[in-house]
C-alpha positions in Angstrom: 20.9 -19.6 -2.9 18.7 -17.5 -5.1 17.1 -14.6 -3.3 14.3 -12.8 -5.1 12.7 -9.6 -4.0 9.2 -8.5 -4.9 10.1 -6.5 -8.0 12.5 -9.3 -9.1 9.6 -11.8 -8.9 7.3 -9.5 -10.8 10.0 -9.0 -13.5 10.3 -12.8 -13.9 6.6 -13.0 -14.4 5.8 -10.0 -16.5 9.0 -9.4 -18.4 8.8 -5.6 -17.8 11.9 -4.8 -15.8 15.4 -5.9 -14.9 17.6 -5.4 -11.9 20.5 -3.1 -12.2 22.7 -3.3 -9.1 20.4 -2.9 -6.1 17.5 -1.1 -7.9 15.0 -1.7 -10.7 15.2 -0.3 -14.2 12.6 -0.7 -16.9 13.7 -2.4 -20.1 11.9 -3.7 -23.2 13.9 -6.9 -22.9 16.2 -8.5 -20.4 20.0 -7.9 -20.2 21.8 -10.9 -21.7 24.7 -10.4 -19.3 22.6 -10.1 -16.2 23.2 -13.2 -14.0 19.6 -13.6 -13.1 17.7 -13.9 -16.3 18.2 -15.7 -19.6 17.8 -13.1 -22.4 16.4 -15.7 -24.8 13.6 -16.6 -22.4 10.2 -15.9 -24.0 8.4 -12.8 -22.9 5.5 -10.9 -24.5 5.2 -8.2 -21.8 2.9 -10.4 -19.8 4.3 -13.8 -20.9 6.4 -16.6 -19.5 10.0 -16.2 -18.4 12.4 -18.9 -17.2 15.3 -18.0 -14.9 18.1 -20.4 -15.6 21.1 -18.9 -13.7 22.0 -18.8 -10.1 23.1 -15.4 -8.7 24.9 -15.1 -5.4 23.3 -13.5 -2.4 25.1 -10.3 -3.0 23.0 -7.6 -4.7 20.3 -9.2 -6.9 17.2 -8.0 -5.0 15.6 -4.6 -5.0 16.9 -2.3 -2.3 14.7 -2.5 0.8 12.3 -5.1 -0.4 11.3 -8.3 1.3 12.5 -11.4 -0.5 11.4 -14.9 -1.5 14.1 -17.5 -1.1 14.5 -20.5 -3.4 16.9 -23.3 -2.8 17.4 -24.3 -6.4 18.6 -22.5 -9.5 15.6 -22.4 -11.9 12.2 -20.8 -11.7 9.5 -21.9 -14.0 6.5 -19.7 -14.4 3.4 -20.0 -16.6 2.2 -16.9 -18.6 1.3 -14.2 -16.1 -2.4 -14.1 -16.9 -3.6 -11.5 -14.3 -0.2 -11.7 -12.7 -0.5 -15.1 -11.0 2.6 -17.1 -10.3 2.2 -20.8 -11.0 4.9 -22.9 -9.3 8.4 -22.7 -8.1 11.2 -25.3 -8.1 10.2 -29.0 -8.2 6.6 -28.1 -8.1 6.9 -26.1 -4.8 5.0 -22.8 -5.0 7.1 -19.7 -4.8 4.3 -18.1 -2.8 0.5 -18.4 -2.7 -1.2 -17.3 -6.0 -1.0 -13.5 -6.1 -2.7 -10.7 -7.8 -1.1 -7.7 -9.5 -1.4 -5.2 -6.7 -0.4 -1.6 -7.1 0.4 0.4 -4.0 -0.4 4.1 -4.5 1.0 6.4 -1.9 -1.0 9.6 -1.8 0.4 12.9 -0.7 -0.8 16.4 -1.3 1.2 19.5 -0.7 -1.7 21.9 -0.1 -3.3 20.7 3.2 -4.9 23.7 4.8 -4.6 22.4 8.4 -0.9 21.5 8.2 0.7 22.3 4.8 3.0 19.7 3.4 2.4 17.6 6.5 3.7 14.5 4.8 7.3 15.9 4.8 7.3 17.3 8.3 10.1 16.0 10.5 9.4 13.1 12.7 12.2 11.6 14.7 14.8 12.7 12.2 12.9 11.6 9.1 10.1 12.9 6.9 6.7 11.6 7.9 6.2 10.1 4.4 9.4 8.0 4.7 7.7 5.8 7.2 5.0 5.0 4.5 7.8 4.2 2.0 9.1 1.7 4.5 5.7 0.1 5.0 5.2 -0.3 1.3 8.7 -1.6 0.7 8.2 -4.2 3.4 5.1 -5.7 1.7 5.6 -9.1 0.2 2.5 -8.8 -2.0 2.7 -5.4 -3.7 3.8 -5.8 -7.2 4.4 -2.1 -7.7 4.6 1.1 -5.7 4.1 4.7 -6.9 3.9 8.0 -5.2 1.2 10.3 -6.5 1.9 13.9 -5.4 2.3 17.6 -6.2 4.8 18.1 -3.4 8.3 18.6 -4.6 9.9 17.7 -1.2 7.9 14.5 -1.2 9.1 13.7 -4.7 12.7 14.2 -3.6 12.3 11.8 -0.6 10.7 9.2 -2.9 13.5 9.3 -5.4 16.1 8.8 -2.7 14.1 5.8 -1.5 13.8 4.5 -5.1 10.1 4.9 -5.1 8.6 5.8 -8.5 7.1 9.2 -8.7 4.0 10.3 -10.6 3.4 14.0 -10.9 -0.2 14.6 -9.8 -2.1 17.1 -12.0 -3.2 20.3 -10.4 -6.9 19.4 -10.8 -6.3 16.3 -8.7 -4.3 18.1 -6.0 -7.0 20.5 -4.8 -8.8 20.1 -1.5 -12.0 19.1 -3.4 -10.4 16.3 -5.5 -11.1 12.8 -4.3 -8.6 10.2 -3.4 -10.2 7.7 -5.8 -9.6 10.2 -8.7 -5.9 10.3 -7.9 -5.8 6.5 -7.6 -7.4 6.0 -11.0 -5.0 8.4 -12.5 -2.1 6.4 -11.1 -3.5 3.1 -12.2 -4.1 4.2 -15.7 -0.5 5.6 -15.9 1.0 2.4 -14.5 -1.0 0.1 -16.8 -0.3 2.2 -19.9 3.4 2.1 -19.2 3.7 -1.5 -18.1 1.0 -2.9 -20.5 -0.4 -5.0 -17.7 -3.7 -4.7 -15.9 -3.7 -4.5 -12.1 -6.1 -6.5 -10.1 -6.2 -4.4 -6.9 -5.0 -1.1 -5.6 -3.7 -0.3 -2.1 -4.3 3.3 -1.0 -1.5 4.5 1.4 -1.8 8.0 2.8 1.5 9.7 3.1 0.6 11.4 6.3 0.2 8.2 8.3 3.6 7.2 9.7 2.3 4.6 12.1 0.9 1.3 10.8 0.8 -2.2 12.3 3.5 -4.5 11.0 2.4 -6.5 8.0 -0.9 -4.6 7.7 -0.7 -4.1 4.0 -0.3 -7.8 3.3 -3.1 -8.6 5.7 -5.4 -6.3 3.7 -4.4 -7.8 0.4 -4.8 -11.4 1.7 -8.2 -10.6 3.2 -9.4 -9.1 -0.1 -8.2 -12.2 -2.0 -9.7 -14.6 0.5 -13.1 -13.0 0.8 -13.4 -11.9 -2.9 -14.8 -8.6 -1.5 -14.7 -5.3 -3.3 -12.7 -3.6 -0.6 -10.9 -4.0 2.7 -10.1 -1.3 5.2 -8.3 -1.2 8.5 -10.5 -0.2 11.4 -10.1 0.4 15.1 -12.7 0.3 17.9 -14.4 3.5 18.9 -13.7 4.2 22.6 -14.5 7.3 24.6 -16.0 9.1 21.6 -18.7 6.5 21.1 -22.0 7.8 19.6 -23.8 6.7 22.8 -21.6 9.1 24.8 -21.6 12.2 22.5 -24.0 15.1 22.6 -25.5 17.8 20.6 -25.3 21.4 21.9 -28.0 24.0 21.7 -26.0 26.9 23.1 -24.7 25.2 26.3 -27.7 22.9 26.7 -26.7 19.2 26.0 -28.9 16.6 24.5 -27.6 13.0 23.9 -27.0 12.0 20.3 -28.4 8.6 21.1 -30.5 8.8 24.3 -29.4 6.0 26.7 -28.3 5.4 30.2 -25.1 3.5 29.6 -22.3 4.5 32.0 -19.9 1.6 31.6 -17.6 1.4 28.6 -18.0 -2.4 28.5 -21.7 -2.0 27.8 -21.3 0.1 24.7 -22.1 -1.5 21.4 -18.8 -2.4 19.6 -18.4 0.2 16.8 -15.4 0.8 14.6 -13.9 3.7 12.6 -11.6 3.6 9.6 -8.2 4.6 10.8 -6.8 5.4 7.4 -3.9 3.0 7.6 -4.8 0.7 4.7 -7.5 0.7 2.0 -7.4 -2.1 -0.5 -9.9 -2.0 -3.4 -10.4 -4.1 -6.5 -9.7 -2.4 -9.8 -13.3 -3.1 -10.8 -14.8 -1.3 -7.8 -12.4 1.6 -8.3 -13.4 2.2 -11.9 -17.1 1.2 -11.5 -17.3 4.3 -9.2 -17.3 6.4 -12.3 -20.9 5.3 -12.9 -22.0 7.1 -9.7 -20.0 10.3 -9.5 -22.1 11.8 -6.7 -21.3 8.9 -4.4 -17.8 9.6 -3.2 -17.5 6.3 -1.4 -18.7 4.2 -4.4 -15.0 3.1 -5.1 -15.3 0.9 -2.0 -17.8 -1.3 -3.9 -20.8 -3.0 -2.3 -19.0 -5.8 -0.4 -16.9 -3.9 2.1 -14.8 -5.8 4.6 -12.6 -4.9 7.6 -9.5 -6.0 9.4 -9.5 -4.9 13.0 -6.5 -3.1 14.5 -5.9 -1.3 17.8 -6.3 2.5 18.2 -2.6 2.9 18.7 -1.8 0.9 15.5 -2.3 4.0 13.3 -1.7 7.7 13.7 -3.1 10.0 11.0 -1.3 13.3 11.1 -3.6 16.3 10.5 -2.2 18.7 13.2 0.9 19.4 15.2 -0.5 17.5 18.1 -0.7 14.4 15.9 3.0 14.7 15.2 3.7 14.5 19.0 1.4 11.5 19.3 3.1 9.7 16.4 6.5 10.4 18.0 5.2 8.9 21.3 3.9 5.8 19.6 7.1 5.2 17.6 9.2 5.7 20.7 7.0 3.3 22.7 7.3 0.7 19.9 11.1 1.0 19.7 11.3 0.5 23.4 9.0 -2.5 23.4 6.3 -0.9 25.4 3.8 -1.6 22.6 3.5 -5.0 21.1 3.1 -5.2 17.4 0.6 -7.4 15.6 
């Protein structure tokens, strides 16, 4: 049986990398002695490749990546125009038509509230390692890169076989925007791989708790709706705008005057929980036309996938670390269902 991980599949389509043991190494052409790929197969960087050999189960998939299983020996792919996989063995699709989707893990060392929060210890691991796991478990990401100025985060990424991009100082300040860092990562990736990505997934390195499969849900929703962006959201509960107040000294005035006293009667509202942001490349780069609008990279057609409040924990303080630990322990013990 041929078992192909995400990066293996992408290498078959794009001709940009080959497997070396359990990892991925970039090459200009394929290794003629590698049991997966035929070195004489045509490839022009984004051209067609035919896999004619049958490896054993042992070792020919990227470490830690979810795989696609094929029962036969050969894979036939059409040229990877925009990264789409055409068909698998005997006309059966390997998977639904996919986009080239780059996962950009964002981590900055200089947080004022909790410096280097992405590498703080959490249940024996660095906070950012949980995001590495989430990205690696995705079936639909065709590439993953960490953009950071944090040396400890870089070290954790290399141990996890996550590619590292040194973030320039000007993109690592507290005034730099996340879309600037994402565009920097996209341009670096495309220049190196000579392929254009279709969409980008923002993954914040200080969020160790995400719902299972959330990254792929976001990508699928973007592709299905043809929207400009998709974000994970959760319902607002006790801090609903109808229940918050302005203060003038100690004198309270309702933000939205009303007489609602039951939670069930509140208008359903949602906040972005930070767990996943998926944007098209077009929206990300069109934002350069309106530099004063710091949310322009989300485009005009903005969609949501609804999660529960406990499905994401965004660490900005020491208290958040304790909350994340509690949620992870509850998940491990089965007290919280995953979805």
